[in-house]
N, C-alpha and C positions, 0 to 999 in steps of 0.2 A: 502493498500501499504504499510505504512511503516512496520510494521507486516511483511513483503516479504524483505524489504531492498532497496525498493524502492522508493526515496526520492526526487526526480526530475524526473516526467516525463509526458505526456501530454498524457491523454487517448481517444480515440473517441469511444464510443460506436453505433452503426449503427442501432440497433433491441434491442427490449424490452430483458431485460434479470434481475435474481433474482440474490441475493447476491453471492450464492451456485455456479450460473455459473459463474460469474464473478471471483470466486477464483478459480475455476476449471482450467479457462484460464492462469491466474496467475502462478498457479503451474505448470502446463503442464504436469499432473500428469495421465489425464483423455483422455479416446478418445469415441468421439461422434459417434455412427454409426449409419446409415440408419435403421428405426424400420417402423414395420407393424402392426395397430392393428386389428384382426382377431376375429370377432363373431364366435363363434363355436355352434353347435347344434340347429341352427335357426328353424330346422324343431320342436322344441319340444314347440315353442313360437308363439301366432300368430302374425302376421303381423306388427301390431300396436304398441304393446309390443317392437317387433323389431327395429321397426323405430325411438321407443321412446329413447333405449339403445343406436343405432348405433350412434346418436344424441349427446345423453348424453357424451359419451366415444369419439365423434369424430373418429369412426372407419373409417379407410378403405376398410373394405369387409365381408360381412357376408357369412360364409359357412355351409354347411349339408352334411358331409361324408355319412350320411344313404343314402340321396337322390341324392348326386353325384351334390351338387349344388354350383356353383362357383369354382370347386378344380382346372379346368384348367384356370381360371380367377385368382384364387392366386398360382398360379405357374409363371405365364408372370407378375404379381406384384411383387414375388419375385426376378425375374430378372430382372426386370426393376431398383427397389430399388438398390439391394444390386450392380448395375452398372457392370452386365456381359456380356460377348461377348463369343460367340462360335468358334472355331477354328479346324477346320477338318482334321486330322491325314492324311497322304499318305507315302507310303512307296515308296521305287523306284521301276518302274516297275509297277506299281499295282493303282487299282481305290482308292478314297481316301474314306475315311470311316464318309459318310455323313449323317449316323442313327445314329451313335451316336459321338456327337463331343466333343471335348476335353469343358470344362468350367472353364473361364479363368478372371481376372479384367479386365477391361476394359480400354486400354492404355498399355497392357502390352506387352513385348518384346521376341522375339525369345528365348531371354537369359532367360527369365522369364519360358516359356516355356519349355525348356532346364530342368530346376533345378526343376520343376514339376514333370516330367516324369522320369528321373532320375538323380540323384549328379554325375554321370560320363559324361552327355551326353554335359555340356558345357564344361568340360574340353578336351573331345575327339571331339569336333564340328569342322568342316570344313569348311560346308556351307551350305544355305538353300535354296531350291527355294520357292516360294511363288507364288501363283494364286488367286486376288480378287483384293476388291478394294486398299489396301497397297501398291499392285505392281503395277511400271507403265505398265508392260507388263504383259503377262501370262509367268508364270515360271522363273519368274527373279529370278537370283542366288543373293542372301541377306546374311547379316551376323547378329551375335548377337543382336546387338542395333537398330536394325530395329523393329517399333512400328507394332503391327499386329491391323487389324478390324474385325469388324464380320463377321463371316462366311467367313474369309480366307481360302485358303488348305495350309498346310503347309507340308513340304516334308524335314525332316533332313538327313545332310550327315554328317556321321562320319569318323573319321579316324582308 
């Protein structure tokens, strides 16, 4: 702590950490992100060896692209671990595009969606209409700071 010019502090550690992780927290220059440990080409080994390696590495999933084994499950796992949500976009007077939703981080606002779509959308933003869990009623007129939820339908109106 003295190396970092911290001479008077109470440090509370709630989970097991090593020295490197502790230093990373103090420096604040590293960001830890969710990870998935995936064993690939599991079709090339026998089941007992796959189970042994999975336990040894504490793997989340075993896949085989050749046999199309657990590929859809891997996609779902990535979606969950990365904390994504789907937002369906809709043009005024047209149906929503539910086939190809916009994938964005959970807790994102309409402003985040506007910035992801185009740099001028937030500047030219007039209002938005939202259908889904985050709206009090269907087609509710909302503004940039509104937090969206998974599977909301968003219609952006620009000036």
